[in-house]
C-alpha positions as CSV (number, residue, x, y, z in Angstrom):
1,M,106.3,150.2,164.3
2,T,104.4,147.0,165.2
3,E,101.5,145.8,163.0
4,N,98.0,145.3,163.6
5,I,97.1,142.1,160.8
6,N,93.7,141.5,159.4
7,P,93.2,138.1,159.7
8,G,91.2,138.0,157.0
9,S,92.9,139.9,153.6
10,V,96.5,139.3,154.8
11,K,98.4,135.6,154.0
12,I,102.2,134.7,153.8
13,A,103.4,133.1,151.3
14,P,105.0,129.6,153.6
15,A,109.0,130.7,153.9
16,T,111.2,127.1,154.3
17,P,111.6,126.0,157.7
18,S,114.5,124.0,157.0
19,A,116.7,127.1,155.0
20,A,115.9,129.0,158.4
21,S,116.4,126.2,160.9
22,A,120.0,125.4,160.3
23,L,120.9,129.1,159.4
24,I,119.1,130.0,163.2
25,G,117.7,127.3,165.1
26,D,113.7,127.8,166.2
27,P,112.8,131.0,165.1
28,S,109.7,130.3,168.2
29,K,111.8,130.4,171.1
30,F,113.0,134.0,170.8
31,G,109.4,135.3,171.1
32,R,106.2,135.7,173.3
33,V,102.4,136.4,172.9
34,A,101.3,139.2,176.2
35,D,97.3,138.5,177.8
36,D,96.2,141.4,175.1
37,G,97.4,139.8,171.9
38,T,100.7,141.4,171.9
39,V,103.4,139.3,170.1
40,F,106.8,140.0,171.6
41,V,110.4,139.6,169.9
42,I,113.3,138.3,172.3
43,T,116.7,140.1,171.9
44,P,119.7,140.7,173.9
45,E,118.2,144.6,174.2
46,G,115.2,143.4,175.8
47,E,111.9,142.2,174.3
48,K,110.4,144.1,171.4
49,P,106.1,144.7,170.5
50,V,106.8,143.5,166.8
51,G,102.5,143.1,166.2
52,S,99.4,141.4,166.6
53,Y,96.9,139.1,165.2
54,P,93.4,139.6,166.1
55,G,90.8,137.0,165.8
56,K,93.6,134.6,165.9
57,T,95.0,132.2,169.3
58,A,98.5,133.3,170.7
59,E,100.1,130.1,169.1
60,E,99.0,130.9,165.1
61,A,100.1,135.1,166.0
62,L,103.2,133.7,167.1
63,Q,103.8,131.5,163.9
64,Y,102.4,134.0,161.6
65,F,105.3,136.3,163.0
66,V,107.4,133.7,162.7
67,R,106.9,132.6,159.5
68,K,108.2,136.5,158.5
69,F,111.4,136.4,160.3
70,E,111.7,132.3,158.7
71,A,110.8,134.5,155.0
72,L,114.3,136.5,155.6
73,A,116.3,134.4,157.2
74,S,115.4,131.9,153.8
75,E,116.0,134.7,151.6
76,V,119.1,135.6,153.4
77,A,120.1,131.8,153.1
78,L,119.5,131.8,149.2
79,T,121.3,134.6,148.5
80,A,124.5,133.7,149.4
81,A,124.3,130.5,147.7
82,R,124.0,132.7,144.6
83,I,127.2,134.5,145.3
84,T,129.0,131.4,146.2
85,S,127.8,129.9,143.0
86,G,128.8,133.2,140.5
87,A,124.9,133.5,139.3
88,V,125.7,137.5,140.9
89,V,127.1,140.2,139.3
90,P,130.1,141.5,142.7
91,D,128.2,145.1,142.3
92,D,124.7,143.8,142.5
93,A,125.2,140.9,145.8
94,Y,127.1,144.2,146.9
95,E,123.4,146.2,146.4
96,A,121.5,142.7,148.1
97,V,123.8,142.7,151.4
98,K,123.5,146.5,151.7
99,K,119.0,145.5,151.2
100,L,119.0,142.9,153.8
101,R,120.8,144.6,156.4
102,Q,117.6,147.4,156.3
103,Q,115.0,144.5,155.6
104,V,116.6,143.1,159.3
105,R,116.9,146.1,161.3
106,E,113.1,146.9,160.0
107,L,112.1,143.4,160.6
108,N,108.9,142.7,162.3
109,G,109.2,138.8,163.0
110,V,109.8,136.4,165.8
111,G,113.4,135.1,165.6
112,D,117.3,135.5,166.9
113,L,117.4,138.6,165.3
114,Q,121.0,139.1,166.4
115,A,122.1,135.7,164.5
116,L,120.0,137.0,161.4
117,S,122.1,139.7,161.4
118,L,125.4,137.7,162.1
119,S,124.3,135.9,159.0
120,V,123.9,138.6,156.8
121,E,127.5,140.6,158.0
122,Q,128.7,136.7,156.7
123,I,127.8,136.8,153.6
124,E,130.1,140.6,152.5
125,P,133.3,138.3,152.4
126,L,132.1,136.2,150.1
127,I,131.5,138.1,147.5
128,E,135.1,138.9,145.8
129,G,135.9,135.1,147.1
130,H,133.5,134.2,144.4
131,R,134.3,136.9,142.2
132,E,135.8,134.3,139.7
133,A,133.7,131.9,139.5
134,Y,131.3,134.9,138.2
135,E,133.9,135.3,136.0
136,A,134.0,131.9,134.7
137,K,130.3,132.4,134.6
138,K,130.1,135.4,132.7
139,A,133.3,133.4,130.2
140,L,131.4,130.9,129.8
141,E,128.2,132.9,128.6
142,V,130.4,134.9,126.1
143,A,131.1,131.3,124.6
144,A,127.9,130.5,124.6
145,K,126.7,133.7,122.4
146,A,129.7,133.0,120.3
147,A,128.5,129.3,119.2
148,H,124.7,130.3,119.1
149,R,126.2,132.9,116.1
150,E,128.0,130.6,114.7
151,Q,125.1,128.2,114.4
152,V,123.1,131.5,113.7
153,L,125.7,131.8,110.6
154,V,125.9,128.4,109.5
155,E,122.4,127.8,109.3
156,K,121.9,131.1,107.2
157,E,124.4,130.4,104.6
158,K,123.1,127.2,104.1
159,I,119.8,129.3,103.0
160,V,121.7,130.9,100.9
161,A,123.9,128.6,99.4
162,E,120.5,127.1,98.0
163,A,119.0,129.9,96.9
164,E,122.6,130.1,94.4
165,S,122.1,126.9,93.6
166,L,118.3,128.1,92.5
167,A,119.3,130.8,90.6
168,L,119.3,129.3,87.0
169,S,116.8,126.4,87.1
170,E,113.9,125.8,85.2
171,N,111.4,124.3,87.0
172,W,109.4,127.3,87.4
173,K,106.6,126.8,89.8
174,V,108.4,124.3,92.4
175,T,111.9,126.6,92.8
176,G,109.7,129.7,93.1
177,E,107.7,128.4,96.0
178,R,110.4,126.7,97.5
179,L,113.2,130.1,97.3
180,K,109.9,131.8,98.8
181,T,110.0,129.4,101.9
182,L,113.8,130.2,101.7
183,L,112.4,134.3,102.1
184,D,110.1,133.2,105.8
185,E,112.8,130.5,106.9
186,W,115.3,133.9,106.6
187,K,113.2,136.5,108.2
188,S,111.9,133.7,110.9
189,A,116.0,133.3,111.7
190,P,117.9,135.3,114.3
191,R,119.5,138.4,113.0
192,L,123.5,138.5,113.2
193,D,125.8,141.6,113.4
194,K,124.5,144.5,110.9
195,K,127.6,144.0,108.9
196,S,127.6,140.2,108.9
197,D,123.5,140.7,107.3
198,A,124.1,143.0,105.3
199,D,126.1,140.6,103.2
200,L,124.4,137.3,102.9
201,W,120.9,139.5,102.6
202,K,123.0,140.6,99.5
203,R,123.9,136.9,97.9
204,F,120.0,135.9,98.5
205,S,118.4,138.9,97.2
206,A,120.9,138.5,93.9
207,S,120.1,135.2,93.3
208,R,116.3,135.1,94.3
209,N,116.0,138.4,91.4
210,K,118.2,136.6,89.4
211,F,115.5,133.5,89.0
212,D,113.0,136.5,88.9
213,K,114.1,137.7,85.8
214,R,114.6,134.0,84.2
215,R,111.6,133.6,84.3
216,R,110.0,136.4,83.6
217,T,112.0,136.5,80.0
218,H,111.2,132.7,80.0
219,F,107.1,133.7,80.5
220,A,107.3,136.7,77.5
221,S,109.2,134.6,75.0
222,L,106.2,131.7,75.4
223,E,104.1,133.3,72.5
224,E,106.8,132.3,70.2
225,I,107.2,129.2,71.7
226,T,103.4,128.3,72.1
227,S,103.3,129.5,68.3
228,K,105.9,126.4,67.0
229,V,103.8,124.1,69.1
230,S,100.7,125.2,67.7
231,A,102.7,124.5,64.0
232,A,103.7,120.7,65.3
233,K,100.6,119.7,66.5
234,K,99.4,121.3,62.5
235,A,101.4,118.3,61.5
236,L,100.5,116.3,63.4
237,V,96.6,115.8,62.5
238,E,97.5,115.9,59.1
239,E,99.5,113.1,59.8
240,A,96.8,111.5,61.5
241,S,93.9,112.4,59.0
242,S,95.9,110.7,55.9
243,L,95.9,107.4,58.2
244,A,92.3,107.4,58.8
245,T,91.3,105.2,56.4
246,S,94.0,102.2,56.3
247,T,93.1,98.9,57.2
248,D,96.6,98.0,58.2
249,W,96.4,97.7,61.9
250,V,98.9,97.0,64.0
251,A,101.4,99.1,61.6
252,T,98.6,101.7,62.3
253,A,97.8,101.7,65.3
254,R,101.4,101.4,66.9
255,K,101.7,104.8,64.3
256,F,99.1,106.4,66.4
257,K,100.3,105.6,69.7
258,T,104.1,107.2,68.5
259,L,101.7,110.5,66.6
260,M,100.0,110.6,70.2
261,D,103.3,110.5,72.2
262,Q,104.6,113.3,70.0
263,W,101.3,115.1,70.8
264,K,102.0,115.0,74.2
265,A,105.7,115.5,74.0
266,A,105.0,119.0,72.1
267,G,103.8,120.7,75.2
268,R,100.8,123.4,74.8
269,G,99.9,125.7,73.1
270,K,97.0,128.4,73.1
271,P,94.3,126.5,74.9
272,S,91.5,128.1,71.8
273,D,94.0,126.5,69.0
274,D,95.1,123.1,71.0
275,A,91.0,122.2,71.4
276,K,90.1,123.0,67.5
277,L,93.4,121.3,66.5
278,W,93.0,117.6,69.4
279,A,89.7,117.7,68.0
280,K,90.9,117.0,64.5
281,F,93.0,114.5,65.6
282,K,90.7,112.5,67.9
283,A,88.5,112.8,64.9
284,A,91.5,110.7,62.4
285,Q,91.8,108.8,64.8
286,D,88.4,107.2,66.6
287,Q,88.0,107.0,62.5
288,F,90.5,104.6,62.8
289,F,90.1,103.1,65.5
290,T,86.1,102.2,65.2
291,A,86.8,101.1,61.7
292,K,89.2,98.7,63.3
293,N,86.9,97.4,65.4
294,A,84.4,96.8,63.4
295,D,87.3,94.3,61.9
296,L,88.0,93.3,64.8
297,E,83.9,91.8,65.7
298,K,84.6,89.7,62.1
299,R,87.1,87.6,64.2
300,E,84.7,87.0,67.6
301,V,85.2,83.3,67.0
302,S,89.3,84.1,67.4
303,M,89.1,86.2,70.4
304,T,86.2,83.6,71.9
305,A,89.6,80.5,72.1
306,N,91.6,83.1,72.8
307,L,89.7,84.7,75.9
308,A,89.0,80.4,77.2
309,K,93.5,80.5,77.4
310,R,93.3,83.6,78.7
311,E,90.7,82.4,81.6
312,E,92.9,79.2,82.0
313,L,96.1,80.9,82.4
314,I,95.1,83.2,84.3
315,I,94.5,80.2,86.8
316,E,98.1,79.6,86.9
317,I,99.0,83.0,87.4
318,E,96.9,83.8,90.6
319,A,98.0,80.3,92.0
320,L,101.7,81.8,92.4
321,V,100.1,84.3,95.1
322,P,100.2,83.7,98.0
323,F,104.7,82.0,98.6
324,T,106.7,81.6,100.3
325,D,109.9,82.2,97.5
326,A,110.2,85.7,95.8
327,K,112.9,84.3,93.6
328,A,110.9,81.2,92.3
329,A,107.7,82.8,91.9
330,K,109.3,85.8,90.0
331,N,111.2,82.9,87.8
332,A,107.7,81.3,86.9
333,F,105.4,84.6,86.7
334,R,108.0,85.5,84.0
335,E,107.1,81.7,82.1
336,L,103.5,82.3,82.1
337,S,103.8,85.7,81.0
338,R,105.5,84.7,78.1
339,S,102.8,82.8,77.7
340,W,100.5,85.1,78.0
341,E,101.6,87.7,75.3
342,K,101.7,84.5,73.0
343,I,98.0,84.5,73.1
344,G,96.3,86.5,70.3
345,I,94.1,89.3,70.4
346,T,91.3,89.5,73.2
347,H,88.4,91.7,73.3
348,R,90.2,95.0,74.6
349,D,87.5,95.2,77.8
350,K,88.2,92.1,79.0
351,R,91.9,91.9,77.9
352,A,92.1,95.0,80.2
353,A,90.6,93.0,83.5
354,F,92.3,90.2,82.9
355,D,95.6,92.4,82.5
356,A,94.4,94.3,85.9
357,R,94.6,90.7,87.4
358,V,98.1,89.7,85.9
359,A,99.5,93.2,87.2
360,K,98.6,92.2,90.5
361,V,100.3,89.6,91.3
362,E,103.0,91.3,89.1
363,E,102.7,93.8,91.9
364,A,103.1,91.2,95.2
365,I,105.9,90.2,93.9
366,K,107.3,93.3,93.1
367,S,106.6,94.4,97.2
368,A,107.9,90.8,98.3
369,E,110.9,91.7,96.4
370,A,111.2,95.6,97.6
371,E,110.0,94.2,101.6
372,I,113.0,91.9,101.2
373,W,115.8,94.3,99.8
374,R,114.9,97.2,102.6
375,K,115.0,94.4,105.8
376,T,118.8,94.2,103.8
377,D,119.8,97.4,102.6
378,P,122.6,98.1,103.9
379,A,122.9,101.8,103.6
380,A,119.3,101.7,104.9
381,K,120.1,99.9,108.8
382,A,123.3,101.9,108.9
383,R,120.7,104.9,108.6
384,A,118.6,103.5,111.3
385,A,121.4,102.1,113.4
386,D,123.4,105.9,113.3
387,V,119.8,107.9,114.0
388,V,119.3,105.7,117.2
389,K,123.3,106.7,118.4
390,Q,121.9,110.1,118.0
391,L,119.0,109.7,120.3
392,S,120.7,107.8,122.7
393,D,123.8,110.2,122.9
394,S,121.5,113.1,123.3
395,I,119.6,111.7,125.9
396,A,123.1,111.3,127.9
397,N,123.7,114.6,127.3
398,Y,120.8,115.8,128.5
399,E,120.6,113.8,131.7
400,K,124.3,114.9,132.3
401,I,123.0,118.2,132.4
402,A,120.1,117.9,134.4
403,A,122.8,116.2,137.6
404,K,125.0,119.2,137.2
405,S,122.3,121.5,137.1
406,Q,120.6,119.9,140.5
407,S,124.1,119.5,141.7
408,V,123.9,123.3,141.8
409,G,120.4,123.6,142.8
410,N,119.1,125.0,139.2
411,D,115.8,122.4,139.7
412,K,114.7,124.2,136.3
413,K,117.1,123.9,134.0
414,A,117.7,120.1,135.4
415,K,113.8,119.6,134.9
416,E,114.2,121.3,131.4
417,A,116.5,118.9,130.8
418,L,115.2,115.8,132.4
419,D,112.0,116.6,130.2
420,S,114.1,116.9,127.0
421,A,115.5,113.6,127.7
422,E,111.9,111.7,128.5
423,A,110.8,113.4,124.6
424,R,114.0,111.8,123.2
425,K,113.0,108.7,124.5
426,V,110.1,107.8,122.8
427,W,111.3,108.7,119.8
428,L,114.3,106.5,120.3
429,A,112.4,103.5,121.3
430,E,110.3,104.0,117.6
431,A,114.0,104.3,116.2
432,E,114.7,100.8,118.2
433,K,111.8,99.4,116.4
434,S,112.6,100.1,113.3
435,L,116.9,99.0,113.5
436,A,115.2,95.7,114.3
437,E,113.3,95.2,111.5
438,F,116.8,95.1,109.9
439,N,117.5,92.3,112.0
């Protein structure tokens, strides 16, 4: 059966000329084009018309049918290669050979059809010869599947173990959110066999239920707790009220600080009760500190002198920065701080501004010490070195996989491995940069 080609509607994908050439030589030597445009293929039995390609030159028409032959020749070569590599199930391989025989018989193409047919017949003996390669590949796939299952099992065991460790937590909000995250991780993890999944889920669910039950019990008893909080705060209000008229400024101020710490430590009661009690507590506190500040104004002369001392000393303190010797700067700062603390009372607003400037110098010294420690911490350096090693090993492994894949013609897997290696090289550069800081 010949075919007539509509040149405006038919497109032939390019074959692999190198594969066809290696198999049967130059296919175009086995065809010719008649004056009327009919293309013939030359066979041992004689010429046979295979079709025509109207509107094209004789050379273009011939090449069209040559490409059809080359496409099938390439498929024959590819099938042989896949069987040799063990990539095809033997039963499927026999079916593929059967299909190729029929395609060769029905092919309207130009080339050495006899050689192509012989090439197909040479494939079948390869099947049994490479059955062992196929079985070995299947064994590797089974092993990979088992390894994947083991990895999933480890991941799910880790989720369950963490959930079990959180069952007795009293950090209600953080733990509740963490358990939700673990549940999402569980849902997104691949499934195991039915029994393994059921057993692990039973443990995971039991831990979540245990935590939820304790949390509900906690909040159910919260009413009793808030009552105790209110009672404690009422006592603090009474004591604060008794101190409101004290003139023992220093001792009472310290006492009010203690009362404030106790107020914070008492916890939260009912919002409405807390608001009323806080208003009374703050009124007593304000009464005392208003009187204290009024007395402080009477000592303005002394505070002015103290302010001058601080203005002089802050210059010495700030002169410590910048420094090259953190230890020497720290010792000098310690001595100046002692002198700073010995200076008498200063106006609160001005003192706060000065203290902020002192704190800035202190922070600069602490930051320098922290930076020195960071760059000399052996544990951190070891961690950084470990990251570099892991990335280097991973890159080498991916490059090895790529080389192996290329050797067996698996370009897709080779490219994926090379892409993975390149991505890790970017990470490796950053890791090496971090490690270099320790040197």
